[in-house]
N, C-alpha and C positions, 0 to 999 in steps of 0.2 A: 310343118313350118308355121302354119297359121296359129297353132296353139302357143308357140313360143312368143310370137308377136303379141298375142292376146294377153299372156302373162306379164310381158314387159309393160304393155299399156295399162293393165290393171294395177301393177306396182306403181307406175307413175301417177295414176289417178289416186291411189291410196296416199302416196307421199304428198300430193298437192292438197288433198282434203285434210290430212293431219296437220300440215303446215298452216293452212287457213284457220283451223280450230285453235292452234297454238297462238297465232297472231291475234285472233279474237279474244282469247283468254288473257293474253298480256295486255291488250287494250282495255278490257273490262277491269282488270286489276289496277291499271294505271288510273283509270277514271275514278274508281272507288277510292284510291289513295288520295287523289286530288280533292275529292269531295270531303273525305274525312279530315284532311289537314286544313281545309278552309272552314270547317265547322268544329272547332276543338271543344266546344262546350260539352258535347256528349261524350268526349273521351276523357275529360279531366275529373271525372267523378272518382273519389278515392275508392280503393278496392275493399277496405274493411271498415266496419263501423263498430266501435266497442259496445258491448251489451251491459257492462257494469257501470255504475255511476258513483265512484268514490268521491268526486269533487262537486257534488250537487247539494243544494240545501232546499228544503221544502218549507213553504209557508201556506197557510190557509186563511182566506178571508171569508167570513161567515155571511157576508151580504150578497144578495143575488145581483147579477149583472144583466141589465136589460138592453143597453145600447152597445152593440159590438160592430166594428167595421167589418163588413162581409166581403170586401174586395179580396181578390187573390192575385198574387204576383206569379204568373206563369208565362214563360216565354222559352222558346228554343235557344235563343242566343242571349246571354246576359248583357244588359246595357253597360256602357262605360259608367263608372261611378260619377255621380253628379255632385258638385260642391254644395254644401249647405252653409248658412250664415256663420256658424261657429268654426268654419275652416275644415270640417270633416266632410268626407264624401259619402254620398248615399250609395249603397250597394244592394243588388238584388239577392233575395234569399228565397229558396224554394223548398217546400216540404218534399223530401225524397222518398220517405217510407213511413208507413204507419201500420202497426199490426197489434192484434190482441192475442196474448198468449195465456190461455186459460189454465194451462198446466202450472206455469210459474206465477199466475195471477198478476201479470204485468201488461200494461199497454205501452208499446214502444213507438217512439216518434223520432225521426231523423231529418236533418236539414242540410242542404248544400248552400254555401255562400259563394257568390260569383267573384271572389277576390281572395288573395292570400291573407289570412288573419292569424296572428301568433299571440296576440295579447288583447284582453278585453273580457266582456261577459255576454253570454246569451241568456236571456230570461224568457222562459216559456210560461204563458198564462193560459189555463184552460177554464172556460167560463160556460155555464149553462144556466138559463133562467130557472130559479127555484132551487139551485144547488150551490154548494160552497165553491168559491173560486180556488183553483189549485195553481200555485206558482212554483216553478223549479228554476234554479239559476245555476249556470255552469261557466267556468272560466277556462275550460280545457278545449283546445282546438286540434284538429288534424289538418295539416296543410298539404296540398298537392302542388303541382307546378303553377297553376293559375286559379285554383279554387280551394276552399276549405270546408270543413264540416264542424258544427258545434258538437261537443261530446253528445252522444245519444242520450235521450231522455227516456227513462223507464219509470212509469207511474203505476203505483199500486192500484189494482182494480177496486180494492176496498174503498178508495177515496173518490171513485167515479161512479155515478149512477148511470143506468142504461139510457141511451139516447144520443142525440147529436150535440156535440160540444164545439164551441168556437175555440180554435187554437191560435194564439198570437205569439210569435217569436220576435223579440226585440234584440238587436245586436248593438252593442256600444263598445267601440274600441278607441284607442287614442287617435286614429285617423279615419275610421269608418263608422257609419250608422246604417241600420237597415231594419226592415220590418216585413214579416210575412203573416198573413191572416188566412187561415184555412178552416175546414171543419173536419172533425173525426167522429166516428160512430162507435159507441161502446155497446156491445151486444150482451 
């Protein structure tokens, strides 16, 4: 008789433990969802970035650049665009990826814009003291719900010497302007 009561008690104990774990899992999931929805900037990154560059143009300036702004725009939450004198708003831009592909002989750079952009230009300037300045311009954007990306920039490694380069992206659209200054390392 005692073994039947023990089995019933054990079953009740297991049911209580499983119920508590289920409640904890539901609570943890709810807390995670609340945190994710309150910090949308990490969720709004577009899923794919193009690797071809059909709408870009290259220009080369043969003069060295010595004075480059070395500030970096990095933040977990993008600021609200701030108005500037010409009526446009300033928007945050962050370099989201950089990679050197020795097989294809390309250096790839990608940027995220903390606003929806459908029209305008992104101009990328790569500068290194003693080297030619490389500029690429694109007018193609991929827009998500609250963010955008400039078309990816693929730069031929033959135009970049080894070392640290200053990478400056300027955005100019009918309603927004923005700038990001970072560094890349060509190996």
